[in-house]
Backbone bond lengths (Angstrom), bond angles and torsions (degrees), N, CA, C in turn:
res aa  C-N    CA-C-N  psi(-1)  N-CA   C-N-CA  omega(-1)  CA-C   N-CA-C  phi
1 M - - - 1.461 - - 1.530 110.84 -
2 I 1.299 115.44 142.10 1.457 121.60 174.90 1.524 107.71 -93.78
3 R 1.306 116.83 118.82 1.464 120.61 -179.56 1.525 109.76 -92.00
4 V 1.320 115.28 126.60 1.459 121.19 -177.25 1.524 109.41 -122.04
5 L 1.310 115.83 126.07 1.463 121.47 177.01 1.519 108.88 -107.69
6 L 1.320 116.14 120.81 1.459 121.79 177.19 1.520 108.72 -95.06
7 I 1.315 116.31 115.61 1.468 121.78 177.14 1.527 106.33 -111.26
8 L 1.310 114.70 87.59 1.462 120.96 -171.10 1.521 110.63 -127.41
9 A 1.318 113.82 142.41 1.467 119.38 -176.71 1.523 112.17 -79.03
10 R 1.319 117.76 -30.14 1.461 121.47 -175.32 1.517 110.98 -101.38
11 G 1.336 115.03 120.35 1.452 119.88 -176.62 1.508 113.91 -62.51
12 C 1.331 118.35 -37.04 1.467 120.65 -178.81 1.518 110.90 -63.67
13 R 1.332 116.14 -40.55 1.467 119.60 179.00 1.524 110.29 -68.84
14 A 1.321 116.84 -42.57 1.464 120.15 179.31 1.523 110.79 -60.16
15 R 1.326 117.00 -41.52 1.467 119.93 -179.75 1.527 110.90 -66.88
16 R 1.324 116.81 -40.76 1.457 120.00 -179.32 1.527 111.34 -64.16
17 I 1.336 116.50 -49.19 1.470 119.54 179.87 1.516 110.17 -67.60
18 G 1.361 116.03 -38.10 1.457 119.84 179.09 1.516 112.42 -60.48
19 R 1.345 117.13 -42.25 1.468 120.56 178.67 1.524 110.81 -64.16
20 Q 1.327 116.29 -40.45 1.457 119.83 -179.23 1.531 111.12 -64.11
21 L 1.319 116.34 -42.79 1.462 119.59 -179.10 1.524 111.87 -74.30
22 A 1.320 116.99 -35.43 1.466 120.22 -179.46 1.521 111.77 -64.11
23 A 1.312 117.23 -21.93 1.462 121.08 178.86 1.524 112.40 -76.77
24 E 1.337 116.79 -11.37 1.465 121.35 179.26 1.525 109.65 -86.91
25 V 1.321 117.61 129.09 1.464 120.99 -172.79 1.523 112.89 -70.04
26 D 1.331 117.71 -21.47 1.464 120.46 -176.24 1.525 112.65 -103.13
27 I 1.330 117.09 12.87 1.466 120.66 -176.30 1.523 110.05 -126.85
28 E 1.317 115.13 131.64 1.468 122.24 172.60 1.528 107.54 -111.61
29 V 1.299 117.47 127.92 1.460 120.61 -172.95 1.518 110.76 -122.96
30 R 1.324 115.09 143.16 1.462 122.01 174.90 1.521 108.03 -135.24
31 Q 1.324 115.72 144.15 1.461 120.94 -177.89 1.521 110.68 -110.87
32 Q 1.329 115.42 144.09 1.456 121.49 178.54 1.523 109.08 -140.19
33 A 1.323 116.20 123.33 1.463 121.19 173.85 1.522 106.52 -109.32
34 P 1.325 118.68 87.88 1.465 121.80 -169.72 1.513 112.93 -75.37
35 E 1.304 114.25 148.76 1.462 121.12 171.66 1.520 111.17 -105.59
36 T 1.327 116.73 -21.88 1.460 121.74 179.70 1.530 109.25 -140.91
37 W 1.331 115.50 165.58 1.463 120.46 175.00 1.522 110.39 -62.72
38 S 1.304 117.43 -32.32 1.464 121.27 177.80 1.524 111.17 -60.53
39 D 1.331 117.29 -36.60 1.467 120.68 177.54 1.530 110.44 -61.27
40 I 1.321 115.76 -40.77 1.461 119.81 179.53 1.522 110.68 -66.26
41 M 1.316 117.21 -45.25 1.462 121.19 -179.93 1.521 111.19 -60.87
42 T 1.325 116.43 -41.96 1.462 120.39 179.77 1.517 110.83 -63.06
43 A 1.333 116.31 -43.73 1.462 120.15 179.58 1.526 111.24 -63.83
44 L 1.334 117.08 -40.35 1.460 120.85 178.73 1.531 111.13 -63.96
45 E 1.311 116.81 -42.79 1.463 120.89 -178.49 1.525 111.76 -70.24
46 D 1.329 116.61 -39.58 1.470 119.94 -176.66 1.525 112.35 -73.92
47 F 1.330 116.27 -37.72 1.462 119.82 -172.20 1.519 113.19 -99.02
48 A 1.336 117.92 -26.07 1.474 123.36 -178.59 1.530 111.34 49.13
49 P 1.326 117.44 62.72 1.472 119.82 -175.98 1.525 112.88 -73.31
50 S 1.333 114.47 154.47 1.462 120.73 171.03 1.521 110.78 -83.10
51 V 1.341 115.24 -32.01 1.459 121.82 -176.93 1.523 108.77 -134.58
52 V 1.326 116.11 137.92 1.461 122.16 173.92 1.519 108.05 -118.24
53 V 1.328 115.81 127.42 1.460 121.25 172.79 1.524 106.51 -101.46
54 L 1.320 116.28 114.06 1.457 122.13 -168.89 1.515 111.00 -114.90
55 D 1.320 115.75 126.90 1.464 121.23 176.62 1.529 109.75 -67.94
56 R 1.320 116.37 134.36 1.470 120.81 178.38 1.523 111.82 -58.19
57 G 1.318 117.30 -32.85 1.460 120.63 -178.00 1.508 114.06 -102.62
58 V 1.335 117.53 25.64 1.456 120.27 -177.22 1.526 111.40 -60.56
59 L 1.300 116.91 141.08 1.466 124.70 -179.01 1.526 111.89 60.75
60 G 1.321 116.15 17.48 1.454 119.74 -179.21 1.508 113.14 65.59
61 A 1.330 116.07 18.61 1.467 120.74 -175.82 1.519 109.43 -122.38
62 D 1.309 115.30 -165.94 1.455 121.97 179.14 1.523 109.11 -79.79
63 G 1.336 116.46 111.36 1.451 119.94 179.98 1.512 113.14 -60.55
64 L 1.331 117.48 -26.63 1.463 120.48 178.44 1.522 111.35 -63.38
65 A 1.334 116.17 -39.38 1.464 119.77 179.04 1.520 110.60 -65.13
66 V 1.330 116.42 -41.72 1.466 120.43 178.21 1.526 109.75 -64.89
67 A 1.331 117.10 -42.26 1.466 120.85 178.38 1.523 110.92 -59.56
68 G 1.331 116.60 -43.32 1.456 120.40 178.72 1.513 112.05 -61.24
69 D 1.340 117.31 -39.10 1.459 120.84 177.88 1.527 110.71 -64.54
70 I 1.328 117.09 -39.84 1.464 120.75 -179.36 1.524 110.98 -66.91
71 T 1.324 117.52 -41.93 1.466 120.67 -174.75 1.520 113.65 -77.29
72 R 1.326 117.70 -8.48 1.468 119.45 -179.75 1.524 112.74 -84.45
73 G 1.308 118.93 1.95 1.455 120.79 -179.68 1.519 111.86 -71.84
74 G 1.349 115.80 174.34 1.454 120.66 -178.77 1.520 112.84 -64.77
75 R 1.333 117.30 -47.20 1.465 122.19 176.80 1.518 107.87 -128.23
76 P 1.302 117.12 74.50 1.464 120.57 -171.81 1.522 112.48 -71.43
77 P 1.321 117.28 150.09 1.460 120.38 172.83 1.522 110.14 -74.16
78 A 1.318 115.36 163.64 1.465 119.82 171.67 1.528 107.77 -74.25
79 V 1.313 116.39 132.16 1.466 121.00 -176.82 1.523 110.15 -109.57
80 A 1.337 115.22 129.72 1.461 121.69 171.82 1.514 108.07 -111.37
81 L 1.312 116.73 123.25 1.459 121.81 177.88 1.528 108.20 -88.51
82 L 1.332 115.38 126.39 1.463 121.45 -175.76 1.522 110.26 -109.78
83 T 1.330 115.59 132.71 1.451 120.26 -179.28 1.525 110.45 -143.26
84 D 1.332 116.13 155.90 1.466 120.80 177.29 1.519 111.95 -74.59
85 T 1.321 115.04 -39.11 1.464 120.70 -176.91 1.522 109.55 -131.62
86 Y 1.310 115.41 156.66 1.455 120.78 -179.23 1.523 110.43 -73.75
87 H 1.332 115.62 130.39 1.458 122.01 177.33 1.534 107.36 -117.40
88 R 1.305 115.69 105.33 1.470 120.09 -175.38 1.523 112.35 -56.35
89 E 1.329 115.95 -37.22 1.461 119.31 -175.65 1.525 113.19 -70.64
90 D 1.338 117.30 -9.80 1.465 120.85 -178.27 1.522 113.25 -79.83
91 V 1.313 117.56 -31.78 1.452 121.16 -157.47 1.527 113.50 -64.57
92 V 1.322 117.10 -54.74 1.460 119.29 -178.54 1.537 111.52 -65.42
93 P 1.355 119.71 -46.24 1.462 119.13 175.42 1.529 112.89 -58.98
94 A 1.331 117.23 -36.22 1.470 120.08 178.76 1.519 110.64 -63.43
95 A 1.330 116.56 -44.21 1.465 119.98 178.52 1.524 111.04 -62.23
96 K 1.335 116.64 -41.29 1.466 120.27 178.61 1.525 111.85 -66.57
97 A 1.339 116.34 -29.07 1.464 120.59 179.37 1.521 112.25 -77.97
98 G 1.327 117.70 -7.09 1.458 120.46 179.12 1.512 114.47 98.48
99 V 1.331 117.55 5.74 1.458 121.42 178.64 1.530 109.02 -68.05
100 R 1.339 116.72 133.09 1.458 120.36 -178.88 1.524 112.63 -106.00
101 G 1.328 116.71 -9.84 1.452 119.79 178.32 1.516 110.92 -136.93
102 Y 1.326 116.53 137.63 1.466 121.28 174.79 1.521 105.42 -129.14
103 V 1.334 115.45 107.00 1.465 121.10 -170.16 1.524 109.96 -116.22
104 V 1.326 115.97 125.03 1.463 121.98 174.15 1.526 107.12 -100.42
105 D 1.327 116.30 113.75 1.467 121.48 -173.22 1.524 110.14 -117.13
106 S 1.316 116.77 57.46 1.461 120.14 -177.10 1.520 112.39 -76.42
107 A 1.345 116.52 -34.03 1.464 119.68 -176.31 1.524 113.03 -98.15
108 G 1.328 117.14 -5.68 1.464 119.75 179.38 1.509 114.21 70.53
109 V 1.324 117.71 30.57 1.473 120.13 -177.56 1.528 111.89 -123.30
110 C 1.306 117.78 21.77 1.465 120.27 -179.04 1.530 110.77 -69.54
111 P 1.342 117.89 142.39 1.475 121.80 178.19 1.530 110.87 -81.07
112 W 1.302 116.62 77.63 1.460 119.92 -169.65 1.522 113.69 -62.89
113 G 1.313 117.68 -33.17 1.462 118.93 176.99 1.513 111.69 -60.89
114 T 1.320 116.24 -45.84 1.465 121.04 179.30 1.530 110.94 -66.29
115 I 1.328 116.60 -41.91 1.464 120.63 179.47 1.520 110.49 -58.88
116 V 1.323 116.12 -48.96 1.468 120.79 -176.71 1.524 111.08 -64.32
117 R 1.319 117.50 -43.82 1.474 119.96 -179.98 1.524 110.64 -63.66
118 T 1.315 117.11 -39.44 1.464 120.58 179.27 1.520 111.04 -62.46
119 L 1.334 116.74 -45.70 1.461 120.33 -179.40 1.527 111.05 -67.84
120 A 1.319 117.19 -41.04 1.466 120.43 -179.36 1.519 111.38 -64.07
121 A 1.340 116.91 -27.94 1.467 121.03 179.98 1.525 112.31 -84.85
122 G 1.332 116.82 2.41 1.457 120.19 177.86 1.509 114.43 97.15
123 G 1.332 117.51 4.57 1.452 120.67 179.25 1.516 112.09 -89.35
124 G 1.313 115.51 -171.42 1.458 121.21 178.73 1.516 110.09 -128.71
125 W 1.315 115.33 161.40 1.461 120.39 178.92 1.525 107.64 -141.07
126 L 1.322 115.56 119.13 1.455 120.14 -177.76 1.515 110.57 -128.05
127 A 1.328 115.71 138.70 1.458 119.69 168.04 1.524 107.57 -57.94
128 P 1.350 117.85 144.91 1.468 119.74 -176.91 1.526 113.78 -51.32
129 A 1.328 117.32 -41.53 1.466 119.28 180.00 1.517 111.10 -64.50
130 A 1.345 117.11 -36.59 1.461 120.90 179.59 1.524 110.78 -68.11
131 A 1.331 116.75 -39.63 1.462 119.88 177.00 1.525 110.48 -61.74
132 G 1.323 115.85 -41.54 1.465 119.47 177.54 1.512 112.09 -62.84
133 E 1.318 116.58 -38.46 1.465 121.12 179.71 1.529 111.03 -63.09
134 L 1.332 116.36 -43.79 1.462 119.52 179.72 1.523 111.39 -66.39
135 L 1.325 117.08 -38.48 1.464 119.64 176.99 1.521 111.27 -64.57
136 D 1.318 116.51 -40.33 1.461 120.03 177.46 1.527 110.84 -62.24
137 E 1.331 116.28 -40.42 1.468 120.66 178.98 1.521 110.43 -63.89
138 F 1.334 115.94 -42.95 1.464 120.23 179.49 1.525 110.72 -62.71
139 R 1.335 116.50 -44.93 1.469 120.00 -179.73 1.525 111.05 -62.89
140 A 1.345 115.42 -40.79 1.466 119.27 -178.74 1.518 110.64 -63.16
141 R 1.323 116.33 -42.15 1.475 119.33 179.99 1.525 110.85 -68.11
142 A 1.345 116.24 -40.49 1.463 119.38 179.74 1.530 110.55 -64.65
143 A 1.319 115.87 -40.98 1.464 119.44 179.86 1.521 111.55 -66.30
144 H 1.337 115.87 -32.24 1.461 119.70 178.98 1.522 111.20 -73.03
145 R 1.335 115.85 -37.43 1.459 119.08 -174.98 1.520 112.82 -79.09
146 L 1.328 117.99 -34.08 1.454 119.54 -173.20 1.520 113.46 -59.40
147 P 1.339 119.57 -48.20 1.465 118.72 177.36 1.523 112.49 -61.40
148 E 1.336 116.73 -35.67 1.466 119.35 179.17 1.522 110.55 -63.11
149 R 1.347 115.60 -43.21 1.450 118.99 -179.05 1.538 110.98 -64.21
150 T 1.340 116.47 -39.99 1.453 118.38 -176.43 1.525 111.99 -68.57
151 R 1.336 117.19 -19.00 1.459 120.20 -178.97 1.530 112.87 -96.53
152 I 1.326 117.64 1.56 1.457 119.48 -179.40 1.525 109.40 -68.04
153 P 1.315 118.59 116.99 1.470 120.79 -175.95 1.529 111.79 -86.11
154 L 1.334 116.82 53.22 1.449 121.11 -177.52 1.521 110.22 -127.02
155 T 1.321 115.54 149.05 1.455 120.61 176.18 1.527 109.48 -80.07
156 D 1.339 115.88 168.59 1.465 119.85 177.35 1.530 111.12 -59.93
157 R 1.334 116.64 -39.04 1.469 119.59 178.50 1.514 110.79 -63.84
158 E 1.322 116.31 -43.74 1.467 119.95 179.20 1.522 111.31 -64.31
159 L 1.320 117.65 -37.09 1.460 120.22 176.04 1.527 111.27 -63.02
160 S 1.331 116.40 -38.45 1.470 120.39 176.94 1.525 110.67 -62.52
161 V 1.338 116.02 -43.08 1.464 120.53 177.22 1.529 109.97 -63.75
162 L 1.321 115.79 -43.05 1.464 120.59 -177.83 1.523 111.67 -60.95
163 R 1.318 117.39 -43.45 1.464 120.65 179.89 1.533 111.02 -59.16
164 L 1.318 116.13 -42.93 1.468 120.34 -178.42 1.525 111.14 -70.69
165 V 1.320 116.69 -39.83 1.465 120.10 176.12 1.524 110.03 -60.16
166 A 1.335 116.39 -42.23 1.466 120.95 -179.22 1.519 111.95 -66.25
167 Q 1.334 116.98 -23.40 1.464 121.28 177.22 1.520 112.24 -83.90
168 G 1.345 116.12 0.46 1.459 120.45 176.92 1.510 115.02 92.38
169 C 1.322 117.60 12.00 1.465 120.63 -178.82 1.531 110.78 -75.08
170 S 1.327 115.49 144.22 1.464 120.56 174.65 1.517 109.36 -78.19
171 N 1.345 116.26 170.58 1.464 119.57 177.27 1.523 111.31 -58.39
172 L 1.335 116.35 -39.49 1.459 120.22 179.28 1.526 110.67 -63.41
173 E 1.331 116.17 -44.29 1.459 120.05 -179.38 1.527 111.20 -65.72
174 V 1.327 116.82 -39.67 1.462 120.07 177.54 1.522 110.15 -64.49
175 A 1.327 115.64 -43.73 1.469 120.22 -179.78 1.527 110.56 -61.08
176 T 1.324 116.37 -43.38 1.467 120.63 -179.83 1.524 110.80 -64.32
177 E 1.320 116.20 -43.18 1.468 120.82 -178.33 1.521 111.93 -64.13
178 L 1.337 117.01 -38.67 1.465 120.91 -175.09 1.521 113.45 -97.67
179 G 1.329 116.58 -3.67 1.464 119.44 179.68 1.507 113.23 70.62
180 L 1.336 116.48 35.99 1.457 121.81 -179.67 1.525 109.26 -121.86
181 S 1.327 116.33 172.52 1.461 120.34 177.03 1.522 110.08 -85.23
182 Q 1.343 116.09 158.63 1.465 119.96 178.23 1.527 110.92 -62.77
183 S 1.321 116.61 -36.77 1.460 119.28 -179.29 1.530 111.07 -64.10
184 T 1.338 116.79 -35.59 1.464 120.32 177.64 1.528 110.62 -66.76
185 I 1.328 115.86 -39.92 1.473 120.11 178.66 1.523 109.68 -64.90
186 K 1.332 116.82 -42.98 1.466 119.84 178.14 1.527 110.96 -59.45
187 T 1.334 115.93 -39.79 1.463 120.06 179.22 1.534 110.44 -64.68
188 H 1.340 116.37 -44.09 1.468 120.02 178.44 1.528 110.83 -60.24
189 V 1.328 116.72 -45.37 1.467 120.50 -178.66 1.523 110.40 -62.98
190 S 1.333 116.82 -44.59 1.472 120.82 179.65 1.524 111.25 -60.84
191 R 1.337 116.50 -43.52 1.459 120.46 -179.63 1.530 111.44 -65.22
192 M 1.334 116.06 -40.14 1.466 119.09 179.29 1.521 110.91 -65.16
193 L 1.315 117.01 -42.67 1.464 120.27 178.59 1.520 110.85 -59.23
194 A 1.328 115.97 -44.25 1.468 120.03 -178.78 1.531 111.12 -68.21
195 R 1.330 116.45 -43.64 1.459 120.21 -175.76 1.529 111.85 -68.83
196 L 1.338 116.20 -34.12 1.463 120.34 -178.30 1.526 112.54 -94.26
197 D 1.323 116.46 0.23 1.466 122.01 -179.64 1.520 111.03 58.42
198 L 1.343 115.34 47.31 1.460 122.17 177.86 1.526 108.68 -114.83
199 R 1.344 115.42 163.98 1.467 118.67 -172.44 1.521 114.80 -116.41
200 S 1.328 118.00 -11.20 1.459 118.18 -174.95 1.524 110.82 -153.77
201 R 1.330 115.31 165.84 1.463 120.92 175.88 1.526 110.36 -64.41
202 T 1.327 116.33 -32.24 1.461 120.03 178.03 1.520 110.88 -61.78
203 Q 1.337 116.00 -42.86 1.458 119.62 177.53 1.529 111.18 -67.64
204 L 1.323 116.67 -34.94 1.464 119.77 175.73 1.528 110.59 -61.53
205 A 1.330 115.49 -44.27 1.461 120.18 -179.33 1.526 110.85 -63.35
206 A 1.333 116.26 -41.82 1.461 120.18 178.94 1.527 110.59 -64.16
207 F 1.324 116.30 -39.39 1.463 121.60 177.80 1.534 110.58 -60.24
208 A 1.328 115.97 -43.56 1.468 120.71 -179.70 1.520 111.17 -65.33
209 R 1.332 116.53 -41.04 1.470 119.84 179.72 1.526 110.97 -66.65
210 D 1.331 116.90 -39.66 1.462 120.34 179.33 1.527 111.46 -60.75
211 L 1.327 116.32 -32.52 1.460 120.17 -179.25 1.518 113.46 -88.26
212 G 1.339 116.02 -1.95 1.461 119.12 -179.62 1.501 114.04 76.37
213 L 1.330 117.52 21.43 1.459 120.55 179.63 1.502 112.37 -76.17
214 V 1.333 117.53 -19.76 1.471 121.92 177.33 1.514 108.30 -134.92
């Protein structure tokens, strides 16, 4: 059975979605209208849901913050954030918070059985506008990074050294990994610092992370 916990502020909506899910033979549903964060924690511990449907305005606060708290557990459920209208500013923060579903339920016709099964199986469910927003974000980041990468004045060998340095490896560890001498690694590091106008291995590591090399 797929256990679904509805954490919704509006009773009419909770009853409507609850009835729809209760009609599915493979889904067990429970509803919670919390007054405090403790109410949510108790419901999560008692019911151990596979999927949580979370109202964006739960507790009169930012539903994204509540979603982030839920997903930080050891074995967190899949969280679907539910809203009446699409909020563009939600999408990227929701994804970073671990939300796997962003559902706009303005007309009350969402296929909740399909949504829940998809999330329980490890998939995601996004309103079309939210999917477009995430794709736009991905394209923007890729477009920003590509010119930076093409201007990196480093050889392939130096990039290999840089990746290992950024992972916290010592010169000895880098030398062992690449089959080179420590003196050669020191030379590579010195040249990279000079060429990139950096002053320390810490700055080198930050440079590598900024470019997505690690």
